[in-house]
C-alpha positions in Angstrom: 16.9 113.5 10.9 18.7 112.5 14.0 17.0 111.0 16.8 17.3 112.3 20.4 19.4 110.0 22.8 17.3 108.7 25.3 19.6 107.0 27.6 23.4 106.4 28.0 24.7 103.4 30.0 27.9 103.2 31.7 29.6 100.0 32.6 32.1 100.8 34.9 32.3 97.5 36.8 32.5 95.5 33.8 29.4 94.0 34.1 28.3 94.5 30.6 31.4 94.4 28.8 35.1 93.0 29.5 37.5 95.3 29.8 41.1 94.8 29.7 42.3 97.5 31.9 44.6 96.7 35.0 43.8 99.6 37.2 45.9 98.6 40.0 48.9 99.1 37.3 47.6 102.0 36.2 47.3 103.6 39.3 50.8 102.4 40.3 52.3 103.9 37.1 50.7 107.1 38.1 51.9 106.6 41.6 55.3 106.2 40.3 55.0 109.5 38.4 53.8 111.4 41.1 56.6 110.5 43.3 59.1 111.3 40.6 57.8 114.9 40.2 58.0 115.2 44.0 54.2 114.6 45.1 54.2 112.0 48.0 51.0 109.6 47.6 48.0 110.6 49.6 48.3 108.9 53.3 45.8 105.9 52.9 46.8 104.9 49.3 43.2 104.2 48.6 42.0 107.0 46.2 41.1 105.8 42.5 43.4 107.1 39.6 41.6 109.9 38.8 41.4 111.4 42.5 44.9 110.3 43.2 45.9 112.5 39.8 43.9 115.5 40.9 45.2 115.4 44.5 48.6 115.0 43.4 48.5 117.9 40.6 46.9 120.2 43.7 50.1 119.4 45.9 52.7 119.7 42.9 51.0 123.0 42.1 51.2 124.4 45.8 54.8 123.3 46.3 56.6 123.5 42.8 54.0 126.2 40.8 50.8 125.7 38.7 52.8 124.9 35.7 54.2 121.6 37.7 50.5 120.3 38.6 49.5 120.9 34.9 52.3 119.2 33.7 51.8 116.1 35.9 48.4 116.2 34.7 49.3 115.7 31.2 51.7 113.1 31.7 49.4 111.2 33.7 46.7 111.4 30.8 49.4 110.1 28.5 50.2 107.2 30.9 46.4 106.4 31.0 45.8 106.7 27.3 48.9 104.4 26.4 47.2 101.7 28.6 43.6 102.1 27.0 44.9 101.4 23.5 
């Protein structure tokens, strides 16, 4: 019989486990892709990478059509998955 999950712990800041992800490099690679695809970075440059992806996809969808925004998300996710391995 399966037991019911009573809690889930998220360790986003590395307090419980060491994670070898360089979020600055990850963000820089996504910014590079966004720029190459025609989406300028947000003005202050402080959005976390997932929010940056959403904002860039929205700008690309508005300026180049929905397919362009969707393609950006797919390519960005591929960059992130490769870094997570």
